[in-house]
VOGUZA-984676 format. One line per field, with one value per residue (C-alpha): residue in three letters; residue number from 1; x, y, z. Coordinates in pm, 1 decimal, m for minus. Layout:
BEGIN
rest c(ALA|...);
nr c(NUM|...);
east c(X|...);
north c(Y|...);
up c(Z|...);
***
This chain:
BEGIN
rest c(MET|ASP|ILE|ILE|TRP|TYR|ILE|PHE|ASP|MET|ILE|GLY|THR|ILE|ALA|PHE|ALA|ILE|SER|GLY|ALA|LEU|VAL|GLY|VAL|ALA|ARG|LYS|MET|ASP|ILE|PHE|GLY|MET|ALA|VAL|LEU|ALA|LEU|ALA|THR|ALA|ILE|GLY|GLY|GLY|ILE|VAL|ARG|ASP|VAL|LEU|ILE|GLY|PHE|PHE|PRO|PRO|ILE|SER|LEU|ARG|ASN|VAL|VAL|TYR|VAL|THR|VAL|VAL|ILE|SER|VAL|THR|ILE|ILE|VAL|PHE|ILE|MET|TYR|ASN|SER|ARG|TYR|ARG|LYS|HIS|ALA|MET|GLY|PRO|ARG|SER|ARG|ALA|GLY|TYR|LEU|LEU|ALA|ASP|ALA|LEU|GLY|LEU|ALA|SER|PHE|THR|VAL|THR|GLY|ALA|SER|ALA|GLY|PHE|LYS|LEU|TYR|PRO|GLU|LEU|PRO|ILE|PHE|ILE|VAL|LEU|LEU|GLY|THR|ILE|THR|ALA|VAL|GLY|GLY|GLY|ILE|ILE|ARG|ASP|MET|LEU|ALA|GLN|ARG|ILE|PRO|SER|VAL|LEU|LYS|GLU|ASP|VAL|TYR|ALA|LEU|PRO|SER|ILE|ILE|GLY|GLY|ILE|VAL|TYR|TYR|LEU|MET|ALA|ILE|SER|GLY|TRP|VAL|GLY|GLU|SER|VAL|TYR|SER|PHE|THR|VAL|VAL|LEU|VAL|ILE|ARG|LEU|LEU|ALA|ILE|LYS|TYR|HIS|TRP|SER|LEU|PRO|LYS|VAL|ARG);
nr c(1|2|3|4|5|6|7|8|9|10|11|12|13|14|15|16|17|18|19|20|21|22|23|24|25|26|27|28|29|30|31|32|33|34|35|36|37|38|39|40|41|42|43|44|45|46|47|48|49|50|51|52|53|54|55|56|57|58|59|60|61|62|63|64|65|66|67|68|69|70|71|72|73|74|75|76|77|78|79|80|81|82|83|84|85|86|87|88|89|90|91|92|93|94|95|96|97|98|99|100|101|102|103|104|105|106|107|108|109|110|111|112|113|114|115|116|117|118|119|120|121|122|123|124|125|126|127|128|129|130|131|132|133|134|135|136|137|138|139|140|141|142|143|144|145|146|147|148|149|150|151|152|153|154|155|156|157|158|159|160|161|162|163|164|165|166|167|168|169|170|171|172|173|174|175|176|177|178|179|180|181|182|183|184|185|186|187|188|189|190|191|192|193|194|195|196|197|198|199|200|201|202|203|204|205|206|207);
east c(m0.4|126.5|245.0|115.2|m219.9|m223.8|m132.0|m415.1|m659.8|m561.5|m586.3|m931.7|m1025.9|m910.7|m1069.2|m1408.1|m1408.4|m1381.0|m1651.2|m1881.6|m1809.6|m1888.7|m2218.5|m2286.7|m2212.6|m2442.7|m2716.6|m2661.6|m2590.8|m2423.6|m2077.5|m2213.9|m2415.5|m2098.3|m1910.1|m2163.8|m2167.6|m1789.3|m1760.6|m2020.3|m1841.0|m1483.3|m1522.7|m1852.0|m1714.9|m1423.0|m1649.6|m1860.7|m1536.2|m1407.6|m1731.5|m1766.1|m1407.0|m1478.7|m1234.3|m1409.1|m1399.6|m1325.7|m987.8|m1128.6|m1285.1|m970.7|m736.2|m823.3|m620.4|m916.1|m1178.4|m931.7|m843.8|m1204.5|m1303.1|m998.3|m1091.7|m1452.1|m1332.8|m1103.9|m1387.3|m1621.9|m1379.8|m1321.8|m1686.4|m1772.9|m1546.4|m1443.2|m1548.8|m1901.9|m2060.7|m1914.7|m2052.7|m2103.9|m2043.2|m1836.5|m1509.2|m1660.0|m1827.9|m1507.6|m1334.0|m1617.2|m1580.6|m1211.4|m1216.2|m1485.3|m1282.3|m978.6|m1168.3|m1328.6|m988.5|m817.9|m1079.8|m1105.1|m741.8|m780.5|m1088.3|m952.6|m621.1|m785.4|m982.6|m695.6|m488.7|m761.5|m912.9|m685.1|m887.6|m1210.9|m1195.0|m1563.0|m1530.5|m1213.5|m1361.8|m1696.4|m1515.5|m1314.0|m1632.1|m1836.3|m1558.5|m1540.4|m1905.9|m2039.4|m1950.6|m2093.9|m2435.8|m2456.7|m2372.7|m2627.0|m2903.7|m2828.5|m2843.7|m3164.9|m3011.7|m3031.0|m2703.7|m2437.5|m2373.2|m2732.9|m2730.1|m2380.5|m2190.3|m2012.9|m1943.9|m1920.4|m1789.3|m1439.4|m1419.3|m1510.6|m1258.6|m1004.9|m1066.3|m1026.0|m686.8|m573.7|m661.8|m513.9|m186.6|m178.9|m211.2|35.8|296.6|333.3|470.4|263.1|m91.1|m216.1|m78.0|m216.1|m553.8|m576.0|m460.2|m714.0|m1006.8|m911.6|m851.3|m1182.4|m1381.8|m1233.4|m1284.9|m1641.9|m1690.2|m1521.6|m1706.9|m2024.5|m2003.8|m2302.6|m2451.6|m2766.6|m3088.2|m3448.3|m3585.2);
north c(m1.0|344.3|514.4|865.6|711.1|546.1|852.8|1050.0|761.5|759.4|1145.1|1128.4|830.4|1006.9|1338.8|1198.8|987.0|1296.5|1470.4|1171.4|1145.9|1506.1|1471.9|1200.0|1427.5|1697.2|1452.2|1331.8|980.7|720.0|593.0|317.3|573.0|792.9|488.2|413.9|761.1|773.9|443.7|546.9|879.8|749.1|429.5|466.1|674.3|443.4|136.4|288.8|378.8|16.7|m138.6|96.9|m2.0|m369.5|m407.6|m637.6|m669.5|m296.2|m205.6|m74.6|m412.9|m607.0|m408.6|m403.5|m75.4|135.1|23.2|30.2|387.7|483.4|328.7|471.0|820.0|772.1|676.1|983.5|1221.8|1053.2|1085.5|1457.7|1548.4|1341.7|1540.4|1908.1|1987.5|1859.2|2196.3|2313.1|2027.7|2159.8|2514.6|2751.5|2563.1|2221.7|2358.2|2495.1|2154.5|1974.9|2192.1|2163.2|1791.5|1755.1|1966.8|1763.6|1443.5|1607.3|1692.7|1370.0|1136.5|1345.5|1257.6|884.7|850.7|1039.0|846.4|506.4|600.1|735.2|426.8|202.3|409.7|710.0|756.1|842.2|1185.4|1209.3|867.5|990.9|1318.8|1166.2|880.1|1140.3|1327.5|1014.0|899.3|1238.7|1300.6|941.9|893.5|1231.2|1141.1|813.9|994.1|1265.3|1018.0|814.1|1133.2|1235.2|1550.4|1689.2|1578.2|1841.3|1808.0|1928.5|2245.2|2343.9|2644.7|2511.5|2151.7|1911.0|2178.6|2186.8|1816.0|1830.1|2099.2|1903.9|1601.3|1796.3|1934.0|1589.0|1455.6|1748.1|1733.4|1345.5|1330.8|1624.5|1426.9|1686.4|1572.7|1624.7|1595.2|1456.3|1731.7|2005.8|1842.6|1805.4|2177.8|2308.7|2127.8|2222.6|2591.0|2632.8|2454.2|2665.3|2984.3|2886.5|2826.0|3155.1|3370.0|3167.0|3104.4|2916.9|2804.5|2975.9|2860.9|2896.4|3184.0);
up c(m1.3|m98.0|224.8|118.0|52.9|380.0|564.9|418.6|479.5|845.0|873.0|736.8|964.0|1277.0|1175.6|1073.5|1389.7|1595.9|1404.6|1444.9|1811.1|1855.0|1680.7|1927.7|2222.4|2065.4|2047.2|2399.9|2302.4|2519.3|2431.7|2208.7|2012.5|1977.3|1852.7|1594.8|1461.6|1460.5|1279.8|1020.9|965.3|955.8|753.8|582.1|277.4|250.3|242.6|m43.8|m224.7|m201.3|m311.8|m612.8|m733.1|m658.6|m369.4|m123.6|177.7|211.4|352.3|678.9|741.7|646.5|879.8|1248.2|1283.4|1142.9|1383.5|1672.0|1598.9|1565.9|1898.5|2068.6|1938.3|2066.8|2407.4|2430.9|2320.2|2569.7|2860.8|2772.5|2751.8|3060.4|3262.5|3272.3|2912.8|2978.9|3014.2|2697.4|2487.0|2135.6|2250.0|2039.9|2091.6|2036.8|1726.7|1586.7|1671.3|1478.1|1178.9|1164.0|1201.7|947.1|697.1|750.0|682.6|373.9|230.3|326.9|185.3|m130.5|m191.4|m120.2|m334.7|m635.0|m597.3|m594.0|m893.5|m1088.8|m1024.2|m1164.3|m1432.9|m1529.7|m1851.5|m1658.9|m1508.3|m1402.9|m1229.2|m1047.6|m944.0|m826.7|m644.4|m445.1|m365.3|m271.9|m43.5|126.9|189.3|210.9|575.3|673.8|503.8|688.0|1018.0|977.2|878.6|1185.3|1405.3|1223.7|1081.9|729.5|570.4|587.5|206.2|139.9|356.4|479.5|346.7|36.8|139.0|m155.4|m397.2|m244.4|m272.1|m633.5|m706.5|m516.5|m730.4|m1048.6|m917.2|m831.9|m1177.8|m1374.5|m1177.1|m1198.6|m1586.3|m1616.7|m1424.8|m1153.4|m812.4|m508.4|m644.5|m318.5|m106.8|m351.3|m361.3|8.8|53.1|m195.8|m35.7|314.7|231.4|36.3|306.0|588.2|389.9|325.4|698.7|792.7|534.3|525.7|150.0|14.0|m313.1|m455.7|m286.3|m357.8|m168.9);
***
């Protein structure tokens, strides 16, 4: 397995595990509910990605490291919010932490999805870009549905668009032979998403 790909996959797993667990905190779930949301967020998109490319069983279910990391993150979040941070549950600081973790997960999984698609079908740009996007937003959709929320991708300030742009950047750099396509794609997604959060960028809506 490519070490760069694995690093981004693990960054995304940890980041999305945090965001999933924090949603559980906000929904006042017990530790099991938090773990379910963390697992859904952290490995849900990767499972969809692997199924779409015909890799079965999915990587996250082949390697015990993924589930172990997610459960460990959930326990840490549970301990933090069951102690001195409890009264700040999903307050301004927690909200900022959730958004940052979600943005990191979005950027990381865009890279892993686009990279997996490019390695298999470099001649299919639409597939590569969409695979990156589905990998990035899939887990969050599952998380929000389980938490009985409207999925973030359907209502948040510019959410899926940074992933689409990041996938395009990855593809263009990869076919051009430029070095560092993963890092550039990750950076583009992260920067656009954080700017969208800061300045409340949004796509046109029906008024």
